C-alpha positions as a printed NumPy array, in Angstrom:
array([[  0.   ,   0.   ,   0.   ],
       [  1.299,   3.448,  -0.939],
       [ -1.033,   5.535,   1.213],
       [  0.735,   8.509,   2.788],
       [ -0.294,   8.839,   6.439],
       [  2.065,  11.675,   7.327],
       [  0.302,  14.251,   9.498],
       [ -2.22 ,  11.685,  10.71 ],
       [ -2.368,  10.612,  14.361],
       [ -3.291,   6.998,  15.095],
       [ -3.861,   5.199,  18.391],
       [ -3.716,   1.404,  18.689],
       [ -4.615,  -0.333,  21.942],
       [ -3.147,  -3.664,  22.975],
       [ -0.103,  -2.962,  20.826],
       [  2.655,  -4.702,  22.762],
       [  2.262,  -7.868,  20.659],
       [  0.201,  -9.648,  18.032],
       [ -2.21 ,  -7.857,  15.722],
       [ -1.956,  -4.624,  17.692],
       [  1.786,  -4.373,  17.259],
       [  1.606,  -5.312,  13.581],
       [ -1.144,  -2.757,  12.981],
       [  0.916,  -0.055,  14.692],
       [  3.937,  -1.094,  12.641],
       [  1.976,  -0.912,   9.388],
       [  0.696,   2.575,  10.187],
       [  4.204,   3.671,  11.161],
       [  5.495,   2.396,   7.801],
       [  2.934,   4.685,   6.153],
       [  4.322,   7.704,   8.004],
       [  1.613,   8.198,  10.639],
       [  2.286,   9.476,  14.135],
       [  1.456,   6.321,  16.079],
       [  0.504,   6.066,  19.749],
       [  0.598,   2.555,  21.139],
       [ -1.335,   1.783,  24.307],
       [  0.047,  -1.028,  26.442],
       [ -0.483,  -2.316,  29.973],
       [  3.102,  -3.313,  30.749],
       [  5.857,  -0.684,  30.518],
       [  8.615,  -3.124,  29.638],
       [  6.701,  -4.881,  26.88 ],
       [  5.389,  -1.566,  25.616],
       [  8.846,  -0.026,  25.369],
       [ 10.159,  -3.134,  23.603],
       [  7.31 ,  -2.932,  21.08 ],
       [  7.946,   0.787,  20.544],
       [ 11.629,   0.187,  19.853],
       [ 10.856,  -2.668,  17.457],
       [  8.326,  -0.556,  15.533],
       [ 10.81 ,   2.332,  15.337],
       [ 13.612,   0.054,  14.14 ],
       [ 11.548,  -1.744,  11.487],
       [  9.648,   1.271,  10.159],
       [ 12.328,   3.944,  10.443],
       [  9.61 ,   6.194,  11.868],
       [ 10.55 ,   8.143,  15.004],
       [  7.102,   9.701,  15.368],
       [  5.918,   7.244,  17.994],
       [  4.54 ,   7.409,  21.536],
       [  3.874,   4.897,  24.287],
       [  0.966,   5.419,  26.679],
       [  0.389,   3.041,  29.56 ],
       [ -3.009,   1.905,  30.788],
       [ -4.618,  -1.208,  32.208],
       [ -7.822,  -1.256,  30.179],
       [ -9.61 ,  -3.31 ,  32.814],
       [ -9.611,  -0.183,  35.002],
       [-12.091,   2.627,  34.401],
       [ -9.816,   5.037,  36.278],
       [ -6.829,   4.189,  34.082],
       [ -8.889,   4.531,  30.907],
       [ -9.992,   7.982,  32.017],
       [ -6.404,   8.889,  32.885],
       [ -5.298,   7.659,  29.45 ],
       [ -7.862,   9.857,  27.693],
       [ -6.923,  12.878,  29.813],
       [ -3.215,  12.361,  29.185],
       [ -3.825,  12.06 ,  25.462],
       [ -5.879,  15.25 ,  25.314],
       [ -3.195,  17.209,  27.142],
       [ -0.797,  16.414,  24.288],
       [ -3.053,  16.285,  21.24 ],
       [ -6.062,  18.1  ,  19.818],
       [ -6.663,  15.535,  17.065],
       [ -7.016,  11.798,  16.631],
       [ -7.548,  10.582,  13.084],
       [ -7.605,   6.821,  13.683],
       [ -8.516,   4.796,  16.777],
       [ -7.997,   1.035,  16.626],
       [ -9.592,  -0.726,  19.609],
       [ -7.631,  -3.949,  19.565],
       [ -6.918,  -4.943,  23.189],
       [ -8.511,  -8.203,  24.302],
       [ -8.348, -11.037,  26.815],
       [ -9.928, -14.426,  27.424],
       [-10.25 , -15.701,  30.986],
       [-10.475, -19.354,  31.96 ],
       [-12.389, -18.52 ,  35.137],
       [-14.661, -15.655,  36.12 ],
       [-12.463, -12.871,  37.438],
       [-13.595,  -9.421,  38.549],
       [-11.762,  -6.181,  37.828],
       [-11.056,  -3.539,  40.477],
       [-14.402,  -2.008,  39.457],
       [-16.275,  -5.26 ,  40.112],
       [-16.785,  -6.035,  36.427],
       [-16.182,  -9.38 ,  34.732],
       [-12.723,  -9.177,  33.171],
       [-13.419, -10.437,  29.63 ],
       [-16.457,  -8.208,  29.154],
       [-14.659,  -5.259,  30.739],
       [-11.514,  -5.389,  28.587],
       [-12.944,  -6.644,  25.306],
       [-16.024,  -4.449,  25.218],
       [-16.492,  -1.899,  27.997],
       [-12.966,  -0.499,  27.582],
       [-13.685,   0.017,  23.894],
       [-16.98 ,   1.753,  24.712],
       [-15.505,   4.026,  27.383],
       [-12.254,   4.989,  25.654],
       [-14.013,   5.72 ,  22.364],
       [-16.592,   7.942,  24.036],
       [-13.947,   9.805,  26.04 ],
       [-11.93 ,  10.519,  22.88 ],
       [-14.879,  11.205,  20.633],
       [-14.574,  14.98 ,  20.766],
       [-10.995,  14.968,  19.436],
       [-11.895,  12.277,  16.887],
       [-14.793,  14.364,  15.546],
       [-12.558,  17.432,  15.452],
       [-10.196,  15.442,  13.201],
       [-12.77 ,  14.433,  10.574],
       [-12.365,  12.701,   8.266],
       [-11.497,  10.175,  10.968],
       [-11.916,   6.448,  11.508],
       [-12.702,   4.098,  14.382],
       [-11.923,   0.405,  13.972],
       [-13.016,  -2.181,  16.513],
       [-11.535,  -5.665,  16.49 ],
       [-14.048,  -8.474,  16.897],
       [-14.328, -12.186,  16.091],
       [-16.33 , -14.584,  13.939],
       [-17.06 , -16.364,  17.235],
       [-19.719, -13.705,  17.866],
       [-21.968, -15.876,  15.707],
       [-22.097, -18.461,  18.495],
       [-23.474, -15.96 ,  21.018],
       [-26.611, -14.075,  21.924],
       [-26.51 , -11.189,  24.364],
       [-28.06 , -12.472,  27.583],
       [-28.858,  -9.344,  29.582],
       [-29.562, -11.481,  32.653],
       [-26.101, -13.045,  32.456],
       [-24.111, -10.362,  30.643],
       [-21.092, -10.715,  32.915],
       [-21.434, -14.374,  33.832],
       [-23.302, -13.479,  37.024],
       [-25.417, -16.626,  36.918],
       [-23.04 , -18.961,  35.128],
       [-19.641, -18.43 ,  33.559],
       [-18.191, -20.117,  30.506],
       [-14.919, -18.887,  29.005],
       [-15.938, -19.318,  25.368],
       [-19.439, -17.895,  25.842],
       [-18.038, -14.886,  27.688],
       [-15.492, -14.193,  24.941],
       [-18.038, -14.625,  22.127],
       [-20.571, -12.403,  23.896],
       [-17.987,  -9.629,  24.387],
       [-17.157,  -9.726,  20.679],
       [-20.843,  -9.662,  19.796],
       [-21.183,  -6.542,  21.957],
       [-18.303,  -4.938,  20.041],
       [-20.204,  -5.298,  16.772],
       [-23.492,  -4.034,  18.186],
       [-21.636,  -1.01 ,  19.596],
       [-19.887,  -0.434,  16.26 ],
       [-23.164,  -0.272,  14.35 ],
       [-24.893,   1.914,  16.934],
       [-21.993,   4.371,  17.109],
       [-21.812,   4.496,  13.301],
       [-25.508,   5.379,  13.147],
       [-25.054,   8.101,  15.774],
       [-22.067,   9.555,  13.916],
       [-23.646,   9.521,  10.464],
       [-22.793,  12.733,   8.633],
       [-19.986,  13.657,  11.053],
       [-17.122,  12.547,   8.82 ],
       [-16.212,   9.776,  11.279],
       [-16.545,   6.185,  10.074],
       [-16.885,   3.208,  12.419],
       [-16.213,  -0.351,  11.306],
       [-15.281,  -3.661,  12.906],
       [-12.96 ,  -6.437,  11.788],
       [-12.639, -10.137,  12.466],
       [ -8.995, -10.884,  11.642],
       [ -9.643, -14.593,  11.15 ],
       [ -7.653, -17.271,  12.927],
       [ -4.553, -15.443,  14.127],
       [ -1.824, -16.492,  16.533],
       [ -2.279, -14.391,  19.667],
       [ -1.093, -14.499,  23.245],
       [ -4.705, -14.437,  24.484],
       [ -5.065, -18.079,  23.398],
       [ -2.181, -19.124,  25.607],
       [ -4.679, -19.716,  28.41 ],
       [ -6.43 , -22.351,  26.293],
       [ -5.819, -26.032,  26.902],
       [ -2.683, -27.518,  25.349],
       [ -4.842, -29.466,  22.912],
       [ -6.77 , -26.395,  21.704],
       [ -3.661, -24.213,  21.627],
       [ -1.77 , -26.862,  19.638],
       [ -4.662, -27.263,  17.204],
       [ -4.847, -23.511,  16.589],
       [ -1.109, -23.316,  15.959],
       [ -1.483, -25.813,  13.121],
       [ -4.019, -23.771,  11.204],
       [ -3.904, -20.117,  12.169],
       [ -1.887, -17.432,  10.443],
       [  0.549, -14.917,  11.832],
       [ -0.511, -11.533,  13.248],
       [  0.952,  -9.692,  10.254],
       [ -1.805, -11.258,   8.134],
       [ -4.487, -10.374,  10.661],
       [ -3.332,  -6.744,  10.667],
       [ -3.762,  -6.19 ,   6.919],
       [ -7.468,  -5.291,   6.933],
       [ -7.247,  -2.987,  10.003],
       [ -4.322,  -1.161,   8.386],
       [ -6.214,  -0.866,   5.116],
       [ -9.394,   0.401,   6.762],
       [ -7.329,   2.91 ,   8.748],
       [ -5.469,   4.294,   5.762],
       [ -7.   ,   3.722,   2.348],
       [ -8.881,   6.436,   0.454],
       [-10.871,   3.674,  -1.214],
       [-12.881,   3.043,   1.968],
       [-13.106,   6.573,   3.351],
       [-16.909,   6.535,   3.01 ],
       [-17.426,   2.979,   4.297],
       [-19.027,   2.807,   7.741],
       [-21.26 ,   0.595,   9.888],
       [-19.719,  -2.543,   8.36 ],
       [-18.329,  -5.857,   9.546],
       [-15.232,  -7.176,   7.787],
       [-14.214, -10.804,   8.085],
       [-10.783, -11.318,   6.619],
       [ -9.92 , -14.107,   4.251],
       [ -6.695, -16.047,   4.011],
       [ -5.862, -14.756,   0.526],
       [ -7.679, -11.415,   0.4  ],
       [ -6.095,  -9.001,  -2.063],
       [ -6.489,  -5.289,  -1.565],
       [ -8.495,  -3.493,  -4.183],
       [-11.647,  -1.449,  -3.94 ],
       [-13.85 ,  -4.312,  -5.095],
       [-12.109,  -6.984,  -3.026],
       [-12.051,  -5.012,   0.219],
       [-15.625,  -3.841,  -0.092],
       [-16.491,  -7.433,  -0.846],
       [-14.878,  -8.485,   2.415],
       [-17.643,  -6.663,   4.253],
       [-20.209,  -9.285,   5.115],
       [-23.238,  -9.907,   7.267],
       [-22.741, -10.365,  10.971],
       [-25.202, -12.319,  13.105],
       [-28.868, -11.308,  13.198],
       [-28.818,  -9.835,  16.706],
       [-26.19 ,  -7.248,  15.709],
       [-28.838,  -5.475,  13.587],
       [-31.457,  -5.294,  16.366],
       [-31.696,  -1.602,  17.284],
       [-33.645,  -2.301,  20.47 ],
       [-30.815,  -4.539,  21.649],
       [-28.304,  -1.847,  20.68 ],
       [-30.179,   0.825,  22.634],
       [-30.394,  -1.386,  25.711],
       [-26.724,  -2.331,  25.52 ],
       [-25.739,   1.34 ,  25.163],
       [-27.746,   2.3  ,  28.247],
       [-26.237,  -0.527,  30.307],
       [-22.75 ,   0.344,  29.066],
       [-23.152,   3.946,  30.188],
       [-24.041,   2.762,  33.679],
       [-21.253,   0.183,  33.901],
       [-18.573,   2.616,  32.699],
       [-19.837,   5.581,  34.702],
       [-20.264,   7.674,  31.588],
       [-23.537,   9.352,  30.706],
       [-24.955,  11.09 ,  27.679],
       [-24.668,  14.335,  29.627],
       [-21.005,  13.909,  30.62 ],
       [-19.817,  12.288,  27.382],
       [-18.764,  14.42 ,  24.401],
       [-21.731,  15.298,  22.21 ],
       [-22.338,  12.854,  19.385]])
């Protein structure tokens, strides 16, 4: 890709490894000013140095935040706004999968909190600078596993029963529902919102899986550099500047052209198009994150 991203500011969460790091690297190659958000300072600094060395781009920043913490997400947004008045691309990539039900410091179930609520809260807190940067783009990473889930509002955080795979799939389903609802709310603003399933990609989040499952995945999944191709393209290409409210599920041999990439947009599961479900999820998300329509930046 020959897109020139110089003068554009991009933030990628969960960028210390995997798809996040490869996405940040790809945007750095294109000349963007890239902010990587990581939880661990050592791993984050190592990723920053690797991206700088490989891309030759010195316009990089590292911001630290544990995205399971509402306080740290708020601190991250405040710190960003002290330095920058614009944000042209936000890639919400950070994710976890927990074998057992574990609560965050805020009393929220960890998988739902990191995979979905962090995305909801951080995006809303940065929305004013994103809108001020239009044309701008928001890209949320999701999974084809959302098709195996239905949002259960009586068991949204595994309160009644917890299953690792159900929890993960439900969090990724919520990401898509949020993507579509936010895209509808931002229509006409110059900000596009899309979500991407990167396909089967080697990631550290699967290290908690059983040895059998982890070994099986390693036989068939591709490297994170492949999974990062569509997020990079959606973040940078003029060909998709008007594409919003779409779900992209990457293919093993997808080639980048206007027709091919637009063709990669496909239908997500039926519940993702239910606007009543979206409205209910949005209301619950506001309560769980402590953000309200009054305190959030105007949409």
